[in-house]
Residue, then its C-alpha position, 0 to 999 in steps of 0.5 A: l500499500f505504501e509503495k502504490e501511494v508513493d507511486t501515485m504522488k511520484r506521477f504528479e508534477s505541478p507548482n499546484i500539487l504538494r511535491m513528495f520529496g523523498i521517503c524514509i524507512l525506519d526500523e527497515n530490518t525489524p518485523k515492523p518498519q515504520y514508512l514515512i513520506i517527506m513532503e513539501y511543507c507549506e507555511k500557512g498550513s491548510l487552505r480551510a485554516v487561511l480562511d479562518s484566520p485574520c489575514e486580509l485577501s483581496w479579491i485579486r488574492k481571492a481569484c488567484m488563490c481559485l486560480d491554483a487550486a484550480q490548476g492542481l485540479y486540472r493536473l489530476h485530472l489531466t493523467e495521462e494513463k487512467s482518468k484519475v480523481h481525488g476522491s476527497i476535494s475539501s479546503s482543508k485538502f489544499l495547502v497554502d505557501e508562504n506566498f499564497r500559492v495553492k497546492l492540492g493534498g492528499l494524493e495518496l487518495a488519488k483514485t481511478e473512476t471505475s475503482l472510486r464507483r466501487m467504493t462510494k457504495k459505502k454510505d458516508n454520513n460524516v456531514m462536514s463530508l457531505c457538505y462537498s457532495s453533489p447533489q446526484l451523490l446525496n440521492d443516491i449513493n450508488h451514483t457513479y463518483n466521477k469528474e462532474c461531481e469533483v467539479y462540484s464539490f471543487g465549486i464548493v471549495l471555490w465559495e468557501i474562498a469567496t466567502r471564507k465561510k464553512p459549507f452548509e454551516g448547522y445543516t444536517s444529512d437530511d437537510l442538505h438532501n432536501k436543500v441541494f438535492k431537492e431544491k437544487y439549492q445554492e448558497p449565495l455569494p457575497p454581493d462584492c463579489p466580481e460577477a466573471l468569478g461569481q459565474l464560474i463558482d456557480n457554474c460549478r455548483e450547476f444542479d444537471e453534471a453535464q453543465r459544470l465545467s471542466a477542471g481544463v475550461l475553469v482554468d482557462k476562464l479562471c486566467s481570464v479573471v484574473v487578468q480583468l482584476e489585476q487590469r481594474 
């Protein structure tokens, strides 16, 4: 299992994916050796921790963070072999370095869409995890987990960057099903959110899977948003 995790992480080289520097095996010649993965250090911690902190984040900074995160997701979805998905996208899976560059972590969890199809049959009742579940997954645990589901989860992360709030605070699993699946509800964005950025966040959170943007299209559009904001 350890070797598989290392092999998975070695495949993804990107400025927006957490780098693996090496491995370390302690007590190698004993019955219970310890395996350690040496990863890149991100000074500011998780994206969620940054959003919870008092540090000031301008809309340009937020848009750049959204772009960084999207580039990490795009690199994962661009895998040359079998289609890869992270399988557990949330604001805690992204890390932030000293320059506020956002990097996708947790790639040891990355799996093919086929393997995740088998795993999703086990229902997850953790409300925090369910906050990132697409309407289709909330309604049917046997629904295939695919890139479109992952883009919805990513849309929730983008919403967090825009609002700095936690998604669906105070909701129960039943509340989530009723609001997100039955009522097709999207949590609102701040009134001062740049229109183009808000549209992209809403596109990722579309109820209809077919209407959600791919990670590649999202990167292109976010690049344009950043340029627009920098020219203001």
